C-alpha positions, -999 to +999 in steps of 0.1 A: +593-619-374+616-588-359+638-562-379+669-551-380+684-516-384+716-506-386+729-469-383+770-458-379+762-432-348+775-394-351+800-409-329+808-431-361+799-465-338+773-490-355+743-494-333+723-522-343+691-522-326+663-553-332+626-540-338+593-559-340+574-550-375+544-526-349+575-504-333+590-491-367+571-452-359+589-456-320+621-463-341+624-434-362+607-410-332+639-420-310+659-421-336+650-386-345+649-371-309+683-388-299+700-367-328+685-340-326+666-340-356+632-316-361+607-330-385+577-308-394+546-325-411+528-301-443+502-306-465+495-300-495+470-305-528+487-329-556+473-336-590+488-352-619+516-346-637+503-328-666+471-311-649+462-284-668+478-242-656+443-231-651+426-257-633+460-257-606+455-217-604+420-226-598+421-254-575+457-235-562+435-200-558+403-215-537+429-236-517+446-206-501+410-185-504+401-213-476+429-215-460+428-175-447+391-174-439+391-170-403+363-200-394+390-224-416+420-210-394+411-214-363+400-250-371+428-256-384+450-242-354+431-254-329+439-294-341+473-282-340+475-271-375+494-239-389+476-230-424+501-212-441+492-213-478+512-206-512+522-210-548+522-249-565+562-230-570+563-227-537+549-265-526+573-281-552+600-267-535+592-273-503+588-309-514+622-309-533+643-299-506+630-317-477+638-348-499+670-336-502+674-329-465+664-363-451+681-383-477+713-371-474+707-377-435+696-408-440+727-411-459+746-404-437+741-425-404+732-455-433+702-461-416+693-490-437+666-519-433+679-556-433 
């Protein structure tokens, strides 16, 4: 059964698109390109709430050390990644910022599944 997506275009008109379930990714990509929105994928390590601070610090330190090794950086760069590392607080801030950004975009365009 095809899905219908309705969204409010930037100029205020409503548009409806019918797409098959298999083409949802293509729809999202087309939508982002059409409205000149850029997305960047981020990878990180997450753990359960309440992890001991010492364990978080140890895992973070080892991950950052690995990301700084020339071999690992070359391997990740060759695969198209931009290794950066950082603190758990930096990553939590990034996640929060991205959630706010995309939630406001989804709300502004009225993009919803029906």
